[in-house]
DRENZA-951743 format. One line per field, with one value per residue: residue in three letters; x, y, z of N, C-alpha, C in turn; residue number from 1. Coordinates in steps of 0.001 Angstrom, whole numbers, plus 524288, in hexadecimal, padded with zeros to 5 digits. Example, Ala and Ser with C-alpha at 12.3 -4.5 7.8 and 13.67 -1.06 7.14 Angstrom:
// DRENZA-951743
aa: (ALA,SER)
npx: (83386,83232)
npy: (7E9C6,7F736)
npz: (81E78,81BA8)
capx: (8300C,83566)
capy: (7EE6C,7FBDC)
capz: (81E78,81BE4)
cpx: (83390,83264)
cpy: (7F31C,8001E)
cpz: (81E78,81EBE)
i: (1,2)
***
This chain:
// DRENZA-951743
aa: (UNK,UNK,UNK,UNK,UNK,UNK,UNK,UNK,UNK,UNK,UNK,UNK,UNK,UNK,UNK,UNK,UNK,UNK,UNK,UNK,UNK,UNK,UNK,UNK,UNK,UNK,UNK,UNK,UNK,UNK,UNK,UNK,UNK,UNK,UNK,UNK,UNK,UNK,UNK,UNK,UNK,UNK,UNK,UNK,UNK,UNK,UNK,UNK,UNK,UNK,UNK,UNK,UNK,UNK,UNK,UNK,UNK,UNK,UNK,UNK,UNK,UNK,UNK,UNK,UNK,UNK,UNK,UNK,UNK,UNK,UNK,UNK,UNK,UNK,UNK,UNK,UNK,UNK,UNK,UNK,UNK,UNK,UNK,UNK,UNK,UNK,UNK,UNK,UNK,UNK,UNK,UNK,UNK,UNK,UNK,UNK,UNK,UNK,UNK,UNK,UNK,UNK,UNK,UNK,UNK,UNK,UNK,UNK,UNK,UNK,UNK,UNK,UNK,UNK,UNK,UNK,UNK,UNK,UNK,UNK,UNK,UNK,UNK,UNK,UNK,UNK,UNK,UNK,UNK,UNK,UNK,UNK,UNK,UNK,UNK,UNK,UNK,UNK,UNK,UNK,UNK,UNK,UNK,UNK,UNK,UNK,UNK,UNK,UNK,UNK,UNK,UNK,UNK,UNK,UNK,UNK,UNK,UNK,UNK,UNK,UNK,UNK,UNK,UNK,UNK,UNK,UNK,UNK,UNK,UNK,UNK,UNK,UNK,UNK,UNK,UNK,UNK,UNK,UNK,UNK,UNK,UNK)
npx: (801DC,800B1,805EF,80171,80416,7FDFE,7FEDC,7FC8F,80043,7FFB1,803F4,80953,806DC,80C63,80958,808D7,80211,7FCD5,7FF21,7FCB4,7FE33,7FE5E,809BB,80DBD,81474,821CE,82CD0,825BF,825AE,81CF0,81784,81471,80BB0,80C89,804A6,80783,80479,80092,7FA68,7F3E6,7F231,7E741,7E83E,7E43C,7E64C,7F1A1,7F73D,80364,80DF5,813E6,81FDD,81D67,81CCF,8259F,82884,82F4E,82DF1,82E54,8300F,8304A,831ED,82761,81F58,815A3,8173E,81E6F,8220E,82ECB,83762,83F7D,84D4B,84E1C,8490A,83C43,83E06,847BF,8487D,849BF,84091,83C21,8395D,830C4,82DC7,8333F,83C75,83F62,83F0F,836BB,83593,82A91,822FB,81926,811C6,81245,805BB,8012E,7FB23,7FF55,80766,80D82,81509,81B8C,82028,82820,822DC,827F3,823EE,820E9,81F13,81B2C,8132A,80EA9,80C52,8054B,80D47,81498,819C4,81E84,81DF9,82435,823B6,82BCA,83253,82CDA,82B48,82ABD,8253C,81E78,81779,81A5B,80FFE,803FC,7FDF2,800C5,803ED,80E89,811A2,80A15,8058B,80EF8,81379,81218,80B4C,80E92,808C2,80BA2,804F3,80326,80247,803C1,801A0,8025D,802BF,802D7,8024D,800B6,803BB,800A3,80397,803E0,80FBF,8157A,81694,81326,815DD,810B1,81332,80BB2,80FC8,80C94,811C0,818D8,81B78,81D83,82311,8246F,82977,822D1,82403,82179,81635,810BA)
npy: (7FB1A,808E3,81359,81F49,82CAC,83688,8434F,84B02,85430,86117,86CBD,8765E,88585,8904C,89D3B,8A918,8B26B,8C03D,8C981,8D22E,8DB54,8E319,8ECE8,8EE15,8F261,8FA46,8F1C2,8E917,8DC1F,8D60B,8CA44,8C959,8C14E,8B94A,8B0D7,8A489,89C09,88E01,88995,8813B,87E00,881F4,88A54,88923,885E5,87F8F,874B8,8735A,86C78,8601A,863AA,86E0A,87979,883DC,891E1,89DE4,8A945,8B67C,8C3C4,8CF8C,8DD2D,8E4F3,8EBF0,8F573,8FDC6,8F93E,8F121,8F07E,8E81B,8E113,8DA03,8D7D3,8D4A7,8DA1E,8DFEA,8E229,8E8A9,8F383,8FEFA,8FFDD,8F716,8EEA9,8E3F3,8D663,8D0B8,8C492,8B8E4,8AFAB,8A2D0,89BF2,89122,88861,88018,8722D,86BCD,874A5,88170,88B78,8970E,89FBB,8AB4E,8B21C,8C08C,8C8D6,8D578,8E312,8EB81,8F8AA,90685,90D61,915A8,91192,90D78,90281,8F6A5,8EDEA,8E08B,8D647,8C850,8BC59,8B0BC,8A490,89985,88F79,882E3,8756C,8715F,879B4,8853B,891A1,89ACE,89D4B,892E9,892DB,89CD5,8A190,8AAB6,8AFDD,8B18B,8AEA2,8B852,8C016,8CB37,8D301,8DC05,8E696,8EDBB,8FAE0,8FF9C,907CB,9149D,9212E,92FC4,93D37,94828,9550D,9601C,96CE9,976A0,9838B,98A50,98106,97375,965F1,959EA,94CA8,93F40,933DF,927FF,91AD6,916A9,91E42,92C56,93704,9449C,94FDB,95CC2,96533,96EE5,97B78,9825D,98E9F)
npz: (7FFFA,7FF58,80713,80A96,80D25,8135F,813DD,81C7B,8215A,822ED,81D6B,823A8,824BE,829BB,82E44,83303,83B8F,83B16,84723,851BE,85BF0,86769,86967,87470,88025,88247,88312,88349,87F9E,87779,871F3,8658D,85EED,85608,84D6E,84935,84057,83BF3,82FF5,8290A,819B8,81827,81E98,82902,836BD,83A5D,840DF,84604,8413E,8473A,84F3F,84CCA,8467E,841E4,8404C,83C8C,84108,83D5A,842E8,83B04,83757,830F2,827A4,8247B,830EB,83732,8414F,848E0,8497B,852AD,856A5,8602E,86E81,871F7,87BC2,87AE6,87295,86C1B,86CAE,863B9,85E48,85B38,8598A,85B00,852C3,85206,84B2A,84DD3,85199,84EB8,85457,85049,85652,856D4,853BD,85404,85065,84EFF,85368,858FF,8565A,85C2A,85DCD,86420,86874,868F7,8715D,8742B,876DF,86F8B,867D8,85C8B,84E8E,84C93,84910,841CF,83ED0,83848,838DC,832AC,82E96,82D86,82890,82B5E,8321A,83212,828F6,82756,81FD0,81CC6,81E56,81687,80EB7,802D5,801CD,806EC,80A87,8104D,81D21,82220,82531,82FC8,83659,83FDA,848B7,85124,858E3,85C29,86981,86DD8,8725A,86FFE,87303,871B6,876B7,87702,87F0C,881E5,887AB,88B83,885CF,884E2,87F7D,880EF,87DC7,87FD8,87EAD,87F39,87FF4,8810D,888F5,88CF9,89159,8885A,88972,88215,87E14,8776E,86B92,87015,86C78,86661)
capx: (80081,801DA,805A9,7FFE4,804CC,7FAF7,80167,7F8C9,80334,7FE5D,80698,806D6,80737,80C9D,80796,8096C,7FD15,7FEC2,7FE1E,7FCC6,7FEDF,8007B,80E47,80EE6,81794,82657,82EDE,823D2,8272A,81A49,8187F,8112D,80BE3,80A34,8023D,809CB,80075,800F5,7F6B7,7F437,7F25B,7E339,7E683,7E247,7EADD,7F496,7FB24,809D5,80F1E,81895,82419,81B9A,81E83,8288F,82994,8328C,82A39,832C4,82D9E,8338B,82F2A,824DB,81DD3,816E8,8173F,82076,82477,833DA,839FF,844DD,84D58,84E06,8461B,83A4A,8400E,84C05,84905,847B5,83A89,8390B,8388B,82AB4,82E3D,8382A,83C55,841F7,83DDC,833C9,83323,82503,8201E,81309,81396,80FA0,8002A,7FE89,7FB39,7FFEF,80B21,80F59,81972,81C87,822FF,827CC,8224D,82908,81FCC,82219,81A2A,81B35,80E5F,81092,8093E,8069B,8129C,81453,81DB4,81C8E,820BA,8255C,82434,82EF8,835F0,829CD,82C71,827D7,823AB,81A3D,81906,81791,80B0C,7FE33,7FD6A,8012E,804F7,810EF,812A2,80572,805AA,81501,814D8,80C68,80B62,80D03,8079F,80C9C,800AA,804AC,7FE80,80490,7FF3D,804D8,7FF09,805A6,7FE92,80453,801D7,802E7,80417,8082E,812A3,818D5,8124D,81632,81335,8114E,811A5,80C3D,80F78,809E8,814BA,81A69,8184C,82172,8214B,8278D,827E1,82166,825B8,81CA2,8126A,80F3F)
capy: (80082,80DED,8162E,82509,82FE5,83A8B,84762,84E40,858D3,864A2,87036,87B64,88A9A,89408,8A177,8ACCB,8B6A7,8C5FB,8C911,8D6C2,8DC5F,8E80E,8ECD9,8EE38,8F656,8F9AA,8ECC1,8E467,8D873,8D220,8C7BD,8C9B0,8BC97,8B755,8ABA5,8A133,896A0,88A1A,8877B,87D62,88124,8842B,88E4B,88641,88523,87A2A,873C0,872D8,86513,85E35,86768,873C6,87D82,888E9,894F1,8A23C,8AE2E,8BA81,8C827,8D3C7,8E23F,8E4E3,8F095,8F981,8FE37,8F503,8F0A2,8F107,8E1DA,8DFF5,8D43C,8D7A5,8D426,8DE2F,8E171,8E3D7,8EAAA,8F94E,8FF35,900F5,8F2E1,8EC3A,8DE93,8D465,8CD9C,8C0BE,8B398,8ABD7,89C75,899CB,88C09,885FE,87978,86DD6,86C60,87C08,883E8,89011,8973D,8A5E7,8AE72,8B806,8C4D4,8CD0D,8DA80,8E6A3,8F068,8FDB5,90BB0,911E0,9160D,91168,90A5F,8FB68,8F589,8E6F6,8DE36,8CFDB,8C253,8B963,8AB66,8A271,89568,88A7F,87D5D,86FBF,870DF,87EA9,88879,8967D,89E28,8991B,88F44,8966E,8A398,8A0E2,8AFC0,8B03F,8AE4E,8AE14,8BD37,8C316,8D1E2,8D4AD,8E1B3,8E845,8F120,8FE52,8FFA2,90D4A,918FB,9279E,93408,94164,94C65,959FF,9642D,97270,97B1C,9882F,988DA,97B58,96E5E,962A8,95465,94855,93B93,9301D,922D7,914BC,91422,92208,930D6,93B92,948CB,95386,9622A,966B6,9744B,97F14,984E3,993E5)
capz: (7FF7A,7FEA5,809FA,808E0,81458,81224,81513,820A3,823A9,82110,81D50,827E4,823EC,82E43,82E6F,837DE,83BF2,83D54,84C61,853E4,860E1,868DF,86A4E,879D6,881C1,8827C,8862C,88233,87BC8,877CC,86D6A,86155,85DCE,84FE1,84D9B,844C8,83F74,8390E,82DFD,824D5,81522,81740,822AD,82DE4,83A7F,839EB,8462D,84520,841E8,84AFF,84F2F,84BEA,84244,84428,83CD1,83D99,84020,83D4F,8423F,838F9,83724,82CC8,8277A,82780,836AD,8385E,845CD,8488D,84D62,85518,85799,8656F,87105,872DB,88099,87A6C,86E48,86CB5,86C4D,85E17,85D09,85A17,85ADC,85B11,84D17,851E5,84A06,85098,84FC0,851A3,85343,8511C,8596B,85442,855AF,8556F,84AB0,84EFB,855D7,85A84,8552D,86142,85D0C,86798,86615,86E08,87349,873E8,87805,86B75,86567,856D0,84B17,84CD2,8470B,83FAC,83CB0,83526,8395C,82E82,8303A,829F2,82B6C,82E5A,8333A,83253,82343,82755,81CFA,81EA6,81A4A,814E3,809BA,7FC0B,80232,80AC0,80D72,814C6,8226C,823E1,8283A,83434,83773,845BE,84977,855BF,8598E,85F8F,86D04,87239,87090,86E80,87229,870A5,87955,8777F,8835C,881A2,88D88,88B57,881F3,8859C,87E97,881C4,87ABD,8825A,87B72,881CE,87F3B,88460,88E42,88FB8,88EC2,88978,88855,87F45,87E88,87202,86B80,8709D,86690,8666F)
cpx: (803A3,80265,8041D,7FFF3,801AF,7FE1F,7FCD5,7FBFB,800F6,80212,80627,809F3,8083D,80D2D,8086A,804B7,7FF2F,7FD73,7FF62,7FC0A,80165,80602,8109C,812FD,81DC7,828AF,82B77,82559,821F0,81A5F,81380,810DB,80814,80804,80387,8064C,800CB,7FC8C,7F7C0,7F2AD,7ECA2,7E2C9,7E4F6,7E6F4,7EC82,7F6C3,7FF30,80AE1,81223,81DC0,82255,81D7E,82177,828EE,82C3F,82D4D,82DCE,82F7A,831F0,82F25,82C3D,82277,81913,81508,819EF,82322,82A8C,83591,83ECD,84752,84EC8,84911,84304,83C81,844BB,84D9C,84876,84274,838B8,838E8,83434,82B34,832CE,837BC,84056,83E36,83B1C,8332E,82DFF,824B5,81ABC,81317,8102C,80AAF,7FCD6,7FE1A,7FD21,80488,80AEB,81406,8199A,82093,82224,82694,82512,82573,8232E,81CFF,81B2B,81579,81063,80BD1,80A40,80B28,81143,81970,81ADA,8200F,81FD6,82677,8279E,83124,8311B,82BC2,8289F,823D2,81E15,81C3C,81735,8137B,80577,80075,7FC99,8027A,80929,812E3,80F75,8058B,80AC5,81762,810E4,80ED0,80B5C,80CB9,80800,80835,802AA,800B6,80016,80219,80293,80208,80289,80181,80376,800D5,803D2,8010F,807F6,80B95,814DE,8146B,81609,81371,81468,810CA,81169,80BC2,80D63,80D5C,81726,817F6,81C8F,8204E,82619,825F2,82751,822D8,8207D,81A59,8104A,80A8E)
cpy: (804B2,810C1,81CC1,8281C,8342D,83DA5,84C10,85279,85BF4,86A06,8748B,8808A,88D8B,899D0,8A3D8,8B1C7,8BB42,8C5D7,8D099,8D6B3,8E1E0,8E786,8EC43,8F24D,8F5F3,8F4F5,8E879,8E114,8D4D8,8CFF9,8C82C,8C3B8,8BAD5,8B11D,8A89F,89C64,892DA,8888E,884B4,880B7,882A8,8888B,88C75,88491,87FC6,878C1,871B8,86BD8,86331,8614A,86E43,875DF,88364,88BD1,899F4,8A69C,8B33C,8C00B,8CBD8,8D84C,8E0FA,8EA6A,8F061,8F904,8F9D7,8F47A,8EFC5,8EB34,8E40A,8DA12,8D2E6,8D69F,8D8F1,8E15A,8E42B,8E836,8F140,8FA49,8FFF4,8FC78,8F105,8E6C1,8DC03,8D0D8,8C90A,8BBD3,8B1DB,8A5FB,89D0C,8942A,88B06,88127,87651,86BE8,870B4,87E01,889D0,891CF,89D8C,8A5D4,8B367,8BB47,8C76C,8D200,8DE5F,8EA82,8F494,90271,90F91,910FE,91650,90E43,90418,8FB52,8EE77,8E65D,8D85A,8CB7C,8BF88,8B379,8A86C,89D87,89157,88685,87A09,8707F,87680,88174,88CC1,899B8,89BC5,89849,89488,89B08,8A2F8,8A581,8B120,8AD61,8AEED,8B274,8BFC3,8C888,8D15A,8DAAE,8E2CB,8EE6B,8F5E3,8FD39,903BF,910E8,91ECE,92B4F,93811,945A6,95066,95DA3,968CC,97458,97F9D,988E4,9844C,97721,96B33,95DAE,9503D,9440F,936D7,92AB1,91E2C,914C7,91A28,927BF,9344F,93FFF,94D29,9588D,96378,96DA5,97704,98249,98A5A,99466)
cpz: (7FFA3,804F5,808C4,80F38,81203,81469,818D0,82252,8203B,82183,82154,82503,82928,82C90,83406,83741,83E09,843AA,84E28,85945,86234,86AB5,87003,87AAB,880B0,88428,884E5,87F28,87AF7,87241,86AD2,85FCE,858F9,850A6,8493D,84441,83C14,835D2,82A26,81E09,81535,81C08,828C6,8310C,83906,83E6A,8426A,845DD,846A8,849E3,84CFA,84729,8451D,83F5F,83E30,83CBF,83FE5,83D93,83F4F,838AF,8309A,82B59,8249F,82E11,83964,83F53,845AE,84C10,84F6C,856DA,85CFF,86869,8722B,87833,8801D,87562,86E61,86AC2,8682F,85BAC,85DC2,85C49,85A86,8559F,84E25,8500D,84D97,84E3B,85256,84FA1,854A4,85230,856C8,857DE,854D6,84FFD,84A46,853C2,85631,858E7,85888,85EC8,860E6,86638,869D4,86DBA,87364,874AE,873F8,8684C,85FC8,85429,84C97,848A5,8459C,83F10,83AA4,8378B,8349D,83152,82B76,82D2A,82EE9,82EEA,832D1,82D99,82406,8228A,81EFB,81ADD,819F0,80FBC,8059A,7FD27,80775,80DD0,810DA,8190A,82472,82718,82B22,83576,83CC2,84630,84F61,855C6,85D3E,863EF,87119,86EAD,871E7,86ED1,87373,8733A,879F3,87B5E,88229,884F6,88CA3,88631,880D8,883BE,88083,87F51,87EBB,88037,87EE0,87EEB,881BA,889A8,89042,88D25,88E57,886E4,884B6,87FB8,878C2,87141,86B89,86C22,869A0,86586)
i: (1,2,3,4,5,6,7,8,9,10,11,12,13,14,15,16,17,18,19,20,21,22,23,24,25,26,27,28,29,30,31,32,33,34,35,36,37,38,39,40,41,42,43,44,45,46,47,48,49,50,51,52,53,54,55,56,57,58,59,60,61,62,63,64,65,66,67,68,69,70,71,72,73,74,75,76,77,78,79,80,81,82,83,84,85,86,87,88,89,90,91,92,93,94,95,96,97,98,99,100,101,102,103,104,105,106,107,108,109,110,111,112,113,114,115,116,117,118,119,120,121,122,123,124,125,126,127,128,129,130,131,132,133,134,135,136,137,138,139,140,141,142,143,144,145,146,147,148,149,150,151,152,153,154,155,156,157,158,159,160,161,162,163,164,165,166,167,168,169,170,171,172,173,174,175,176,177,178,179,180,181,182)
***
């Protein structure tokens, strides 16, 4: 007789979804969580095989309103940096269909526009492919949005011939003398 082995293995496709969060205060190191998923050819969740599936998620600057990345930890980064650019190895464990890629966001107290960066997936393991069937580039890049949670208010006070401007930011107040107006 003839022995037939039927292939019941399903090809997995790894994708990443956009994510957003409030920025946080100076010195804060909060993770922005991106969901990395394993799907079948129809877009349904697929449980990772024995050994799981690993993929590399690499954060980088994007535009417009680009956030600025740093290779340092947020606690040691300069206040002008918004997130860390260190590549992350994400593992979808065997029997699971998703995992989280956590990118540290460096908080500040500067009122600014919302900022974005991107996270790109590469190097999947265990025979998984990137993206969606028929379009490998779709789903391999996610946008992270850091929402501004700081406010700024400038108040001008006129008293006689002396004017003073007071700038209020979420964590401090600064004052400056303004030229007198006649």
